C-alpha positions as CSV (number, residue, x, y, z in Angstrom):
1,X,-3.5,-91.8,-120.9
2,X,-6.9,-93.5,-121.2
3,X,-8.9,-92.6,-124.2
4,X,-12.3,-93.3,-125.9
5,X,-10.7,-93.5,-129.4
6,X,-11.1,-89.8,-130.1
7,X,-10.5,-87.9,-126.8
8,X,-8.5,-88.4,-123.6
9,X,-10.9,-89.5,-120.8
10,X,-8.1,-89.3,-118.1
11,X,-4.3,-89.0,-117.6
12,X,-2.9,-91.0,-114.6
13,X,0.7,-90.9,-113.4
14,X,2.8,-93.8,-112.4
15,X,1.9,-92.8,-108.7
16,X,-1.6,-93.2,-109.6
17,X,-2.4,-89.5,-109.5
18,X,-4.9,-88.1,-112.0
19,X,-3.1,-85.4,-114.1
20,X,-4.8,-82.6,-115.7
21,X,-5.1,-82.6,-119.6
22,X,-7.2,-81.1,-122.4
23,X,-10.0,-83.4,-122.9
24,X,-11.2,-81.6,-125.8
25,X,-8.0,-81.8,-127.6
26,X,-6.9,-84.4,-130.3
27,X,-5.2,-87.5,-128.7
28,X,-2.0,-86.6,-130.5
29,X,-2.0,-83.3,-129.0
30,X,-2.6,-84.6,-125.6
31,X,0.2,-87.1,-126.3
32,X,2.6,-84.5,-127.3
33,X,1.6,-82.2,-124.5
34,X,2.4,-85.0,-121.9
35,X,5.9,-85.6,-123.7
36,X,7.0,-82.2,-123.2
37,X,5.5,-81.9,-119.6
38,X,7.2,-85.3,-118.7
39,X,10.2,-85.7,-121.0
40,X,11.8,-88.4,-119.1
41,X,8.8,-90.7,-118.8
42,X,7.0,-93.6,-120.5
43,X,3.7,-92.6,-121.9
44,X,1.2,-95.3,-122.0
45,X,-1.9,-94.9,-123.9
46,X,-4.9,-97.4,-123.5
47,X,-8.5,-97.5,-124.8
48,X,-10.9,-97.1,-121.9
49,X,-12.5,-100.3,-122.6
50,X,-9.4,-102.0,-121.9
51,X,-8.4,-100.3,-118.6
52,X,-8.9,-103.3,-116.4
53,X,-6.9,-105.4,-118.8
54,X,-3.9,-103.1,-119.0
55,X,-0.9,-104.9,-117.7
56,X,0.9,-101.9,-115.8
57,X,3.1,-104.3,-113.5
58,X,5.2,-105.7,-116.3
59,X,5.6,-102.4,-118.5
60,X,9.1,-101.9,-117.2
61,X,10.1,-105.4,-118.1
62,X,8.8,-105.2,-121.7
63,X,9.7,-101.6,-122.2
64,X,13.4,-101.9,-121.6
65,X,14.7,-99.3,-124.0
66,X,13.9,-95.6,-124.5
67,X,13.9,-95.9,-128.2
68,X,10.9,-98.4,-128.3
69,X,7.4,-98.0,-129.3
70,X,5.1,-100.9,-128.3
71,X,1.3,-101.4,-128.9
72,X,-0.8,-104.4,-129.3
73,X,-4.0,-105.0,-131.2
74,X,-5.7,-108.2,-130.5
75,X,-7.7,-108.0,-133.9
76,X,-6.2,-110.0,-136.8
77,X,-6.9,-106.9,-139.2
78,X,-4.8,-103.7,-138.2
79,X,-5.7,-100.0,-138.8
80,X,-4.6,-100.0,-142.5
81,X,-5.9,-103.3,-143.2
82,X,-4.6,-106.2,-145.2
83,X,-4.5,-104.2,-148.4
84,X,-1.3,-102.2,-147.3
85,X,0.4,-105.8,-148.3
86,X,-0.3,-104.9,-151.8
87,X,2.4,-102.1,-151.6
88,X,4.6,-103.2,-148.7
89,X,6.2,-106.5,-149.0
90,X,8.3,-106.4,-145.6
91,X,7.7,-109.4,-143.1
92,X,6.3,-106.8,-140.6
93,X,2.8,-106.6,-142.2
94,X,1.4,-109.9,-141.1
95,X,2.0,-109.8,-137.3
96,X,2.2,-112.8,-135.0
97,X,-0.2,-112.0,-132.1
98,X,1.1,-114.4,-129.8
99,X,4.6,-113.2,-129.3
100,X,6.5,-109.8,-129.4
101,X,6.8,-109.1,-133.1
102,X,8.5,-106.2,-134.8
103,X,6.3,-104.1,-136.9
104,X,5.5,-100.5,-137.9
105,X,1.9,-101.1,-137.6
106,X,1.0,-99.6,-134.4
107,X,-2.6,-99.6,-132.6
108,X,-4.2,-97.0,-130.6
109,X,-5.9,-99.4,-128.4
110,X,-2.9,-99.9,-126.0
111,X,0.8,-99.0,-126.3
112,X,3.7,-97.2,-125.1
113,X,6.4,-94.7,-126.1
114,X,9.1,-92.9,-124.2
115,X,8.5,-89.0,-124.2
116,X,12.1,-88.2,-125.6
117,X,11.1,-89.9,-128.9
118,X,7.9,-87.6,-129.2
119,X,9.7,-84.5,-128.1
120,X,12.5,-85.4,-130.8
121,X,10.0,-85.8,-133.7
122,X,7.7,-82.9,-132.6
123,X,8.1,-80.7,-135.7
124,X,8.6,-83.8,-138.1
125,X,5.3,-85.5,-137.8
126,X,1.9,-83.6,-138.0
127,X,-0.5,-84.0,-135.1
128,X,-3.2,-85.8,-137.0
129,X,-6.8,-86.0,-135.6
130,X,-6.8,-89.7,-136.2
131,X,-4.8,-91.2,-133.4
132,X,-4.2,-94.5,-135.3
133,X,-2.8,-92.5,-138.3
134,X,-0.7,-90.5,-136.2
135,X,0.8,-93.5,-134.3
136,X,1.3,-95.3,-137.5
137,X,2.9,-92.4,-139.0
138,X,5.6,-92.2,-136.3
139,X,6.4,-95.8,-136.7
140,X,6.6,-95.9,-140.4
141,X,8.9,-92.8,-140.3
142,X,11.0,-93.5,-137.2
143,X,11.8,-97.3,-137.6
144,X,14.4,-96.5,-140.3
145,X,15.9,-93.9,-138.0
146,X,16.3,-96.6,-135.1
147,X,13.0,-96.7,-133.3
148,X,12.2,-100.2,-132.4
149,X,8.6,-100.8,-132.9
150,X,6.9,-104.0,-131.6
151,X,3.4,-105.7,-131.4
152,X,3.7,-106.7,-127.7
153,X,0.7,-109.0,-126.3
154,X,2.2,-108.7,-122.9
155,X,0.6,-105.2,-122.7
156,X,-2.6,-106.8,-121.9
157,X,-3.6,-109.6,-119.4
158,X,-6.1,-111.1,-121.8
159,X,-5.6,-110.9,-125.5
160,X,-8.8,-112.8,-126.6
161,X,-10.7,-109.5,-126.9
162,X,-13.1,-108.5,-129.7
163,X,-13.0,-104.8,-130.8
164,X,-14.0,-104.7,-134.3
165,X,-13.0,-101.7,-136.6
166,X,-13.2,-101.5,-140.2
167,X,-10.2,-100.4,-142.4
168,X,-10.7,-97.4,-144.7
169,X,-9.5,-97.4,-148.2
170,X,-9.5,-93.4,-148.0
171,X,-7.2,-93.5,-145.1
172,X,-5.2,-96.2,-146.6
173,X,-4.5,-94.1,-149.8
174,X,-3.9,-91.2,-147.6
175,X,-1.1,-93.1,-145.8
176,X,0.4,-94.5,-149.0
177,X,0.6,-91.1,-150.5
178,X,2.3,-89.5,-147.4
179,X,4.7,-92.5,-146.7
180,X,5.4,-94.0,-150.0
181,X,6.5,-93.1,-153.7
182,X,3.7,-91.8,-155.8
183,X,3.7,-94.6,-158.1
184,X,2.5,-96.8,-155.2
185,X,-0.8,-95.2,-155.1
186,X,-1.3,-96.2,-158.9
187,X,-0.1,-99.8,-158.1
188,X,-2.5,-99.9,-155.1
189,X,-5.6,-98.6,-157.3
190,X,-4.9,-101.3,-159.9
191,X,-4.7,-104.0,-157.3
192,X,-8.0,-102.9,-155.8
193,X,-9.9,-102.7,-159.0
194,X,-8.7,-106.2,-160.3
């Protein structure tokens, strides 16, 4: 599934056929619809700007398990920014960009997940309008349940790409409220005002 950040641009099968999809729907909805239409498939998402850089030849090698979720963000700062480190002290926050690295921080730029995972969690995670938020929610909630999430530079041929996005404090607080205990909101707030 190729997208422009907010909507699907085109969906291509592994036989290189164009598949129909609702181009006006949220990306999370399109991803979910694809999962139900093709429940035994790997679903790959990629920003249209990176289409020529997507490494489809090695996808079966690097995606060797159905309970995996892979993504890659060439930028140093992820969707939630560095401030998530104020409340999450796991080693999965500072991602090593040059190797496959376990993390729950997923990027909408490029990634892959098996459709069966999306089918399984369909009623558990809200189909959010922010695709990055939706992907990070999947990872944050499903890693403790056995989903293996990795930052995988081999998804792209070239990893020295500059696509600048600025993390939002509002989204960070929303994510913390949804995925952590309430006390962490106050601690995050205190850390930000100090």
